[in-house]
TORTOR-644819 format. One record per residue: x, z, y of N, C-alpha, C in turn; residue in three letters. Coordinates in nm, 2 decimals. Last residue first. Layout:
BEGIN
(rec (X; Z; Y); (X; Z; Y); (X; Z; Y); "ALA")
...
This chain:
BEGIN
(rec (-1.15; 2.11; 0.84); (-1.14; 2.02; 0.74); (-1.18; 2.05; 0.62); "ALA")
(rec (-1.12; 2.27; 1.07); (-1.25; 2.28; 0.96); (-1.25; 2.16; 0.88); "GLY")
(rec (-0.89; 2.27; 1.20); (-0.99; 2.18; 1.26); (-1.11; 2.17; 1.17); "ALA")
(rec (-0.65; 2.38; 1.07); (-0.74; 2.45; 1.18); (-0.87; 2.40; 1.22); "GLY")
(rec (-0.54; 2.18; 0.92); (-0.57; 2.34; 0.87); (-0.68; 2.39; 0.95); "ARG")
(rec (-0.51; 1.97; 1.07); (-0.59; 1.95; 0.97); (-0.63; 2.08; 0.92); "VAL")
(rec (-0.48; 2.06; 1.43); (-0.44; 1.98; 1.30); (-0.54; 1.99; 1.20); "GLY")
(rec (-0.58; 2.18; 1.64); (-0.56; 2.28; 1.55); (-0.52; 2.16; 1.39); "GLY")
(rec (-0.59; 2.11; 1.91); (-0.75; 2.08; 1.81); (-0.69; 2.16; 1.69); "ALA")
(rec (-0.33; 2.11; 1.97); (-0.43; 2.21; 2.02); (-0.56; 2.21; 1.97); "ALA")
(rec (-0.26; 1.89; 1.83); (-0.19; 2.04; 1.79); (-0.28; 2.13; 1.86); "LEU")
(rec (-0.36; 1.71; 1.97); (-0.37; 1.70; 1.85); (-0.35; 1.85; 1.80); "PHE")
(rec (-0.24; 1.75; 2.25); (-0.40; 1.74; 2.21); (-0.42; 1.74; 2.10); "GLU")
(rec (0.02; 1.69; 2.17); (-0.03; 1.82; 2.21); (-0.18; 1.82; 2.20); "ASP")
(rec (0.01; 1.41; 2.10); (0.02; 1.49; 2.00); (-0.01; 1.64; 2.07); "HIS")
(rec (-0.26; 1.18; 2.20); (-0.15; 1.28; 2.22); (-0.13; 1.39; 2.18); "ASP")
(rec (-0.45; 1.02; 2.09); (-0.34; 0.98; 2.11); (-0.21; 1.04; 2.16); "ARG")
(rec (-0.68; 1.07; 1.84); (-0.58; 1.15; 1.89); (-0.49; 1.07; 1.95); "PHE")
(rec (-1.01; 0.89; 1.79); (-0.83; 0.90; 1.82); (-0.77; 1.03; 1.89); "TYR")
(rec (-1.25; 0.84; 1.82); (-1.17; 0.90; 1.68); (-1.03; 0.94; 1.71); "ASP")
(rec (-1.30; 0.66; 2.03); (-1.34; 0.83; 2.04); (-1.28; 0.91; 1.94); "ALA")
(rec (-1.26; 0.43; 1.94); (-1.16; 0.48; 2.04); (-1.17; 0.63; 2.00); "GLU")
(rec (-1.30; 0.29; 1.63); (-1.36; 0.38; 1.72); (-1.28; 0.46; 1.82); "GLU")
(rec (-1.33; 0.05; 1.38); (-1.24; 0.09; 1.50); (-1.32; 0.19; 1.60); "TYR")
(rec (-1.50; 0.17; 1.08); (-1.45; 0.08; 1.18); (-1.38; 0.15; 1.32); "PRO")
(rec (-1.33; 0.36; 0.81); (-1.43; 0.35; 0.92); (-1.41; 0.23; 1.00); "ARG")
(rec (-1.13; 0.40; 0.65); (-1.26; 0.42; 0.60); (-1.37; 0.40; 0.70); "SER")
(rec (-0.88; 0.12; 0.60); (-0.94; 0.22; 0.67); (-1.09; 0.26; 0.66); "ALA")
(rec (-0.59; -0.03; 0.49); (-0.73; 0.01; 0.45); (-0.80; 0.13; 0.54); "LEU")
(rec (-0.32; -0.18; 0.62); (-0.41; -0.06; 0.65); (-0.54; -0.09; 0.61); "VAL")
(rec (0.00; -0.30; 0.57); (-0.15; -0.32; 0.54); (-0.21; -0.18; 0.55); "LEU")
(rec (0.25; -0.43; 0.69); (0.21; -0.31; 0.69); (0.04; -0.35; 0.69); "CYS")
(rec (0.55; -0.62; 0.65); (0.37; -0.64; 0.67); (0.36; -0.48; 0.65); "VAL")
(rec (0.88; -0.71; 0.77); (0.77; -0.63; 0.70); (0.63; -0.65; 0.73); "SER")
(rec (1.07; -0.84; 0.89); (0.97; -0.90; 0.81); (0.85; -0.83; 0.75); "GLY")
(rec (1.31; -0.58; 0.90); (1.28; -0.70; 0.93); (1.16; -0.78; 0.85); "SER")
(rec (1.17; -0.25; 0.82); (1.26; -0.37; 0.80); (1.23; -0.48; 0.85); "SER")
(rec (1.09; -0.01; 1.06); (1.05; -0.12; 0.98); (1.18; -0.20; 0.96); "PHE")
(rec (1.10; 0.27; 1.15); (1.23; 0.21; 1.07); (1.16; 0.11; 1.00); "ASP")
(rec (0.78; 0.43; 1.11); (0.91; 0.40; 1.17); (1.01; 0.32; 1.09); "VAL")
(rec (0.47; 0.53; 1.20); (0.54; 0.42; 1.11); (0.66; 0.40; 1.18); "LEU")
(rec (0.33; 0.85; 1.21); (0.40; 0.74; 1.30); (0.48; 0.66; 1.19); "GLU")
(rec (0.03; 1.03; 1.24); (0.13; 0.95; 1.17); (0.22; 0.88; 1.27); "ARG")
(rec (-0.12; 1.36; 1.20); (-0.06; 1.27; 1.28); (0.02; 1.18; 1.19); "TRP")
(rec (-0.44; 1.41; 1.04); (-0.29; 1.41; 1.00); (-0.25; 1.30; 1.11); "VAL")
(rec (-0.73; 1.40; 1.05); (-0.65; 1.50; 1.10); (-0.53; 1.52; 1.06); "MET")
(rec (-0.80; 1.24; 0.71); (-0.82; 1.27; 0.88); (-0.74; 1.39; 0.92); "ARG")
(rec (-0.49; 1.14; 0.51); (-0.65; 1.19; 0.53); (-0.68; 1.22; 0.68); "PRO")
(rec (-0.37; 0.88; 0.36); (-0.35; 0.97; 0.48); (-0.47; 1.04; 0.52); "VAL")
(rec (-0.17; 0.75; 0.11); (-0.32; 0.79; 0.14); (-0.30; 0.90; 0.27); "TYR")
(rec (0.00; 0.49; 0.05); (0.01; 0.63; 0.12); (-0.13; 0.65; 0.18); "LEU")
(rec (0.07; 0.28; -0.22); (0.01; 0.30; -0.11); (0.01; 0.46; -0.05); "GLY")
(rec (0.23; 0.05; -0.41); (0.22; 0.18; -0.36); (0.16; 0.20; -0.21); "TYR")
(rec (0.28; -0.22; -0.45); (0.19; -0.15; -0.53); (0.18; -0.04; -0.53); "TYR")
(rec (0.47; -0.32; -0.27); (0.32; -0.37; -0.27); (0.23; -0.28; -0.34); "SER")
(rec (0.71; -0.10; -0.18); (0.65; -0.17; -0.29); (0.49; -0.18; -0.25); "ARG")
(rec (0.82; 0.09; 0.03); (0.88; -0.02; 0.00); (0.82; -0.12; -0.11); "ASN")
(rec (0.78; 0.39; 0.21); (0.70; 0.27; 0.13); (0.79; 0.16; 0.15); "LEU")
(rec (0.86; 0.71; 0.25); (0.93; 0.57; 0.25); (0.84; 0.48; 0.16); "PHE")
(rec (0.74; 0.95; 0.44); (0.74; 0.87; 0.29); (0.79; 0.77; 0.31); "PHE")
(rec (0.78; 1.29; 0.54); (0.85; 1.18; 0.53); (0.81; 1.08; 0.38); "ARG")
(rec (0.61; 1.55; 0.71); (0.66; 1.50; 0.58); (0.71; 1.36; 0.61); "GLU")
(rec (0.53; 1.88; 0.84); (0.59; 1.75; 0.89); (0.65; 1.68; 0.73); "GLN")
(rec (0.30; 2.12; 0.88); (0.40; 2.06; 0.79); (0.43; 1.93; 0.86); "HIS")
(rec (0.13; 2.17; 1.10); (0.20; 2.31; 1.03); (0.35; 2.24; 0.96); "THR")
(rec (0.02; 1.95; 1.19); (0.03; 2.06; 1.28); (0.09; 2.18; 1.23); "GLY")
(rec (0.06; 1.76; 1.03); (-0.07; 1.82; 1.01); (-0.08; 1.95; 1.12); "ASP")
(rec (0.23; 1.44; 1.00); (0.23; 1.59; 1.04); (0.09; 1.65; 1.05); "ASP")
(rec (0.46; 1.21; 0.88); (0.31; 1.27; 0.91); (0.34; 1.41; 0.94); "VAL")
(rec (0.58; 0.89; 0.89); (0.62; 1.02; 0.92); (0.47; 1.10; 0.93); "VAL")
(rec (0.66; 0.64; 0.68); (0.56; 0.69; 0.78); (0.59; 0.84; 0.77); "VAL")
(rec (0.90; 0.37; 0.71); (0.87; 0.51; 0.67); (0.73; 0.54; 0.73); "GLU")
(rec (0.90; 0.05; 0.52); (0.92; 0.16; 0.64); (0.89; 0.28; 0.61); "PHE")
(rec (0.98; -0.28; 0.42); (0.98; -0.13; 0.40); (0.98; -0.06; 0.54); "SER")
(rec (0.83; -0.60; 0.28); (0.94; -0.54; 0.39); (0.94; -0.39; 0.34); "GLY")
(rec (0.49; -0.61; 0.26); (0.61; -0.68; 0.26); (0.73; -0.60; 0.33); "ALA")
(rec (0.30; -0.42; 0.26); (0.26; -0.54; 0.17); (0.38; -0.61; 0.17); "ALA")
(rec (0.30; -0.11; 0.21); (0.39; -0.18; 0.30); (0.38; -0.34; 0.19); "ALA")
(rec (-0.02; 0.05; 0.32); (0.07; -0.02; 0.20); (0.20; -0.10; 0.27); "ILE")
(rec (-0.20; 0.33; 0.35); (-0.11; 0.26; 0.44); (-0.04; 0.18; 0.32); "VAL")
(rec (-0.54; 0.42; 0.39); (-0.46; 0.38; 0.28); (-0.34; 0.28; 0.34); "LEU")
(rec (-0.72; 0.68; 0.57); (-0.64; 0.54; 0.54); (-0.56; 0.55; 0.42); "GLN")
(rec (-1.00; 0.80; 0.77); (-0.91; 0.80; 0.66); (-0.82; 0.66; 0.62); "GLU")
(rec (-1.15; 0.93; 1.05); (-1.11; 0.84; 0.98); (-0.98; 0.87; 0.87); "LEU")
(rec (-1.19; 1.17; 1.20); (-1.27; 1.15; 1.11); (-1.20; 1.04; 1.00); "GLU")
(rec (-0.98; 1.17; 1.41); (-1.06; 1.30; 1.36); (-1.14; 1.28; 1.25); "ARG")
(rec (-0.64; 1.04; 1.36); (-0.81; 1.04; 1.36); (-0.87; 1.18; 1.33); "HIS")
(rec (-0.36; 1.02; 1.56); (-0.39; 1.08; 1.43); (-0.58; 1.07; 1.45); "ALA")
(rec (-0.03; 0.85; 1.63); (-0.16; 0.89; 1.68); (-0.23; 0.98; 1.55); "HIS")
(rec (0.18; 0.66; 1.57); (0.18; 0.78; 1.71); (0.04; 0.82; 1.74); "GLY")
(rec (0.23; 0.30; 1.54); (0.14; 0.45; 1.50); (0.15; 0.53; 1.62); "GLY")
(rec (0.57; 0.22; 1.53); (0.44; 0.20; 1.56); (0.36; 0.32; 1.52); "ARG")
(rec (0.90; 0.14; 1.58); (0.81; 0.22; 1.54); (0.66; 0.19; 1.58); "SER")
(rec (1.20; -0.08; 1.47); (1.08; -0.04; 1.57); (0.99; 0.05; 1.49); "GLU")
(rec (1.37; -0.20; 1.28); (1.41; -0.07; 1.33); (1.30; -0.02; 1.45); "GLY")
(rec (1.26; -0.52; 1.35); (1.34; -0.43; 1.26); (1.40; -0.29; 1.33); "GLY")
(rec (0.96; -0.59; 1.51); (1.11; -0.62; 1.52); (1.19; -0.49; 1.41); "PRO")
(rec (0.67; -0.71; 1.35); (0.74; -0.55; 1.40); (0.90; -0.59; 1.42); "VAL")
(rec (0.51; -0.89; 1.23); (0.63; -0.93; 1.31); (0.68; -0.82; 1.41); "ASP")
(rec (0.23; -0.71; 1.17); (0.34; -0.78; 1.13); (0.42; -0.81; 1.25); "TYR")
(rec (-0.01; -0.50; 1.04); (0.09; -0.51; 1.14); (0.19; -0.58; 1.08); "LEU")
(rec (-0.35; -0.54; 0.96); (-0.22; -0.54; 0.93); (-0.12; -0.55; 1.04); "TYR")
(rec (-0.67; -0.40; 0.84); (-0.59; -0.44; 0.96); (-0.45; -0.45; 0.90); "TYR")
(rec (-0.98; -0.33; 0.76); (-0.86; -0.37; 0.71); (-0.79; -0.42; 0.81); "VAL")
(rec (-1.26; -0.10; 0.71); (-1.18; -0.20; 0.80); (-1.08; -0.22; 0.74); "ARG")
(rec (-1.40; 0.02; 0.51); (-1.47; -0.03; 0.63); (-1.39; -0.13; 0.72); "ALA")
(rec (-1.41; 0.10; 0.18); (-1.32; 0.03; 0.31); (-1.42; -0.01; 0.39); "ILE")
(rec (-1.48; 0.45; 0.08); (-1.53; 0.31; 0.08); (-1.44; 0.26; 0.22); "PRO")
(rec (-1.23; 0.64; -0.06); (-1.33; 0.60; 0.04); (-1.39; 0.51; 0.02); "PHE")
(rec (-1.00; 0.69; -0.20); (-1.12; 0.78; -0.19); (-1.21; 0.78; -0.10); "PRO")
(rec (-0.89; 0.41; -0.37); (-0.89; 0.53; -0.27); (-1.01; 0.62; -0.27); "VAL")
(rec (-0.97; 0.34; -0.61); (-0.82; 0.32; -0.60); (-0.80; 0.43; -0.46); "HIS")
(rec (-1.25; 0.36; -0.57); (-1.18; 0.37; -0.72); (-1.02; 0.40; -0.69); "ALA")
(rec (-1.32; 0.37; -0.31); (-1.39; 0.46; -0.39); (-1.36; 0.46; -0.55); "ASP")
(rec (-1.23; 0.00; -0.29); (-1.27; 0.12; -0.23); (-1.36; 0.22; -0.34); "GLY")
(rec (-0.96; -0.13; -0.49); (-1.10; -0.12; -0.47); (-1.14; 0.01; -0.40); "GLU")
(rec (-0.70; -0.35; -0.45); (-0.76; -0.22; -0.43); (-0.89; -0.22; -0.40); "VAL")
(rec (-0.47; -0.54; -0.67); (-0.59; -0.51; -0.58); (-0.62; -0.37; -0.55); "PHE")
(rec (-0.18; -0.75; -0.71); (-0.26; -0.63; -0.68); (-0.37; -0.63; -0.63); "THR")
(rec (0.00; -0.96; -0.89); (-0.11; -0.95; -0.82); (-0.16; -0.79; -0.82); "LEU")
(rec (0.32; -1.17; -0.89); (0.21; -1.04; -0.97); (0.09; -1.04; -0.84); "ASN")
(rec (0.40; -1.48; -1.04); (0.37; -1.39; -0.93); (0.28; -1.27; -0.96); "GLY")
(rec (0.45; -1.62; -1.27); (0.43; -1.72; -1.15); (0.39; -1.63; -1.02); "ARG")
(rec (0.48; -1.39; -1.44); (0.60; -1.50; -1.41); (0.59; -1.56; -1.29); "PRO")
(rec (0.31; -1.13; -1.38); (0.28; -1.28; -1.42); (0.42; -1.33; -1.37); "ASP")
(rec (0.12; -0.82; -1.38); (0.25; -0.90; -1.36); (0.23; -1.04; -1.43); "THR")
(rec (-0.08; -0.64; -1.19); (-0.09; -0.74; -1.29); (0.03; -0.83; -1.28); "ILE")
(rec (-0.12; -0.31; -1.10); (-0.01; -0.41; -1.09); (-0.04; -0.54; -1.20); "ARG")
(rec (-0.29; -0.08; -0.90); (-0.30; -0.16; -1.02); (-0.20; -0.27; -1.00); "PRO")
(rec (-0.11; 0.18; -0.71); (-0.20; 0.08; -0.73); (-0.20; -0.02; -0.84); "LEU")
(rec (-0.07; 0.49; -0.67); (0.01; 0.41; -0.76); (-0.11; 0.28; -0.78); "ASP")
(rec (-0.05; 0.67; -0.36); (-0.13; 0.61; -0.45); (-0.06; 0.52; -0.54); "VAL")
(rec (0.12; 0.95; -0.23); (0.14; 0.82; -0.27); (0.03; 0.78; -0.38); "ILE")
(rec (-0.06; 1.14; 0.01); (-0.01; 1.13; -0.12); (0.02; 0.99; -0.15); "ARG")
(rec (-0.15; 1.42; 0.23); (-0.07; 1.28; 0.19); (-0.03; 1.27; 0.07); "CYS")
(rec (-0.16; 1.68; 0.27); (-0.27; 1.61; 0.19); (-0.25; 1.48; 0.19); "GLY")
(rec (0.07; 1.84; 0.35); (-0.03; 1.78; 0.46); (-0.14; 1.68; 0.43); "THR")
(rec (0.22; 1.85; 0.14); (0.16; 1.98; 0.21); (0.05; 1.93; 0.29); "GLU")
(rec (0.19; 1.55; -0.07); (0.25; 1.64; 0.04); (0.16; 1.77; 0.06); "GLY")
(rec (0.27; 1.46; -0.39); (0.15; 1.49; -0.30); (0.20; 1.58; -0.20); "VAL")
(rec (0.49; 1.20; -0.44); (0.49; 1.33; -0.41); (0.33; 1.34; -0.37); "GLN")
(rec (0.67; 0.98; -0.53); (0.53; 0.99; -0.59); (0.46; 1.12; -0.54); "ARG")
(rec (0.90; 0.79; -0.35); (0.83; 0.92; -0.36); (0.68; 0.93; -0.42); "SER")
(rec (1.10; 0.60; -0.51); (1.02; 0.60; -0.45); (0.93; 0.71; -0.46); "THR")
(rec (1.31; 0.58; -0.69); (1.34; 0.65; -0.55); (1.22; 0.66; -0.45); "GLY")
(rec (1.22; 0.43; -0.91); (1.26; 0.57; -0.91); (1.29; 0.64; -0.78); "ARG")
(rec (1.22; 0.16; -0.83); (1.10; 0.25; -0.80); (1.13; 0.39; -0.82); "ASP")
(rec (1.43; 0.04; -0.93); (1.46; 0.07; -0.81); (1.32; 0.19; -0.78); "THR")
(rec (1.34; -0.06; -1.18); (1.42; 0.05; -1.16); (1.44; 0.12; -1.03); "ALA")
(rec (1.01; -0.13; -1.15); (1.14; -0.19; -1.12); (1.22; -0.04; -1.13); "ARG")
(rec (0.70; -0.19; -1.36); (0.77; -0.12; -1.28); (0.91; -0.17; -1.25); "ARG")
(rec (0.38; -0.37; -1.45); (0.56; -0.34; -1.46); (0.59; -0.27; -1.35); "GLY")
(rec (0.10; -0.21; -1.62); (0.18; -0.27; -1.48); (0.33; -0.24; -1.51); "PRO")
(rec (0.02; -0.35; -1.93); (0.08; -0.25; -1.85); (0.15; -0.32; -1.72); "THR")
(rec (-0.02; -0.63; -2.00); (-0.12; -0.54; -2.03); (-0.11; -0.40; -1.93); "ALA")
(rec (0.08; -0.92; -1.83); (0.13; -0.80; -1.89); (0.01; -0.68; -1.90); "SER")
(rec (0.04; -1.26; -1.88); (0.01; -1.11; -1.82); (0.05; -1.00; -1.91); "ARG")
(rec (0.07; -1.47; -2.03); (0.19; -1.43; -1.92); (0.16; -1.30; -1.89); "ARG")
(rec (0.06; -1.52; -2.39); (-0.01; -1.48; -2.25); (0.09; -1.43; -2.16); "GLU")
(rec (0.29; -1.75; -2.53); (0.21; -1.64; -2.50); (0.18; -1.61; -2.39); "PRO")
(rec (0.23; -2.10; -2.61); (0.29; -1.99; -2.52); (0.22; -1.86; -2.51); "PRO")
(rec (0.15; -2.21; -2.93); (0.11; -2.20; -2.79); (0.20; -2.09; -2.73); "PRO")
(rec (0.41; -2.29; -3.16); (0.31; -2.23; -3.12); (0.28; -2.22; -2.97); "PRO")
(rec (0.52; -2.64; -3.22); (0.53; -2.51; -3.18); (0.40; -2.44; -3.15); "ALA")
(rec (0.48; -2.87; -3.33); (0.41; -2.80; -3.39); (0.47; -2.64; -3.35); "SER")
(rec (0.33; -3.14; -3.11); (0.45; -3.02; -3.13); (0.40; -2.92; -3.22); "SER")
(rec (0.31; -3.48; -3.04); (0.27; -3.35; -3.06); (0.37; -3.26; -3.11); "THR")
(rec (0.34; -3.67; -2.74); (0.37; -3.65; -2.86); (0.32; -3.50; -2.90); "ALA")
(rec (0.28; -3.98; -2.53); (0.27; -3.84; -2.57); (0.31; -3.79; -2.70); "THR")
(rec (0.48; -4.17; -2.28); (0.37; -4.13; -2.37); (0.34; -3.99; -2.42); "GLY")
(rec (0.68; -4.14; -2.09); (0.53; -4.14; -2.03); (0.41; -4.14; -2.12); "GLY")
(rec (0.92; -4.11; -2.16); (0.85; -4.25; -2.11); (0.71; -4.27; -2.09); "ALA")
(rec (0.96; -3.84; -2.18); (1.00; -3.90; -2.08); (0.95; -4.03; -2.05); "PRO")
(rec (0.60; -3.74; -2.31); (0.76; -3.76; -2.33); (0.82; -3.82; -2.22); "THR")
(rec (0.40; -3.46; -2.30); (0.46; -3.58; -2.25); (0.58; -3.60; -2.27); "LEU")
(rec (0.24; -3.31; -2.58); (0.33; -3.30; -2.49); (0.35; -3.47; -2.43); "LEU")
(rec (-0.05; -3.15; -2.73); (0.00; -3.28; -2.68); (0.13; -3.27; -2.57); "ARG")
(rec (-0.06; -2.89; -2.98); (-0.04; -2.94; -2.84); (0.00; -3.06; -2.81); "PRO")
(rec (-0.22; -2.96; -3.28); (-0.12; -2.93; -3.21); (-0.15; -2.97; -3.06); "ALA")
(rec (-0.59; -2.81; -3.39); (-0.48; -2.92; -3.32); (-0.33; -2.86; -3.25); "ARG")
(rec (-0.69; -2.64; -3.63); (-0.61; -2.63; -3.51); (-0.54; -2.75; -3.47); "THR")
(rec (-1.01; -2.69; -3.80); (-0.84; -2.73; -3.79); (-0.78; -2.74; -3.66); "MET")
């Protein structure tokens, strides 16, 4: 026999209810917003692409998770995040010889400008359930941060200064992604 749920009364006593229990709050299908239609889902000529991350919706708050080698094409070796970036500011301005990244707007929005030495593309990130995969040998700049933004980055390798190209001309001389034997 199923027991009716017990409810507290205003006087502090209990009462029973014949109402059915509340439905499960989680959605089996990740929820999306109408404004997501403006989010680029393109695969770019630079090899960068938007990764649609799992989203578990719940009225109490949503949850997104990322698993290395499942949602991103690399094991995750390092995680870092940028925050307190003044609105309109830029970060990045480098490329990596070997490192791959997934860049996520955990809060707020910003654009990622990528350049492989031949093509340049812009990706607008404004949802925490989208990430931008950036392969090795692609120059990246994060621009136009909204106030209060948090940029979460998942990286395939630990920090190694020797892996960086910090000068764009040096990066171009190395041939970018197309000419570097990638």
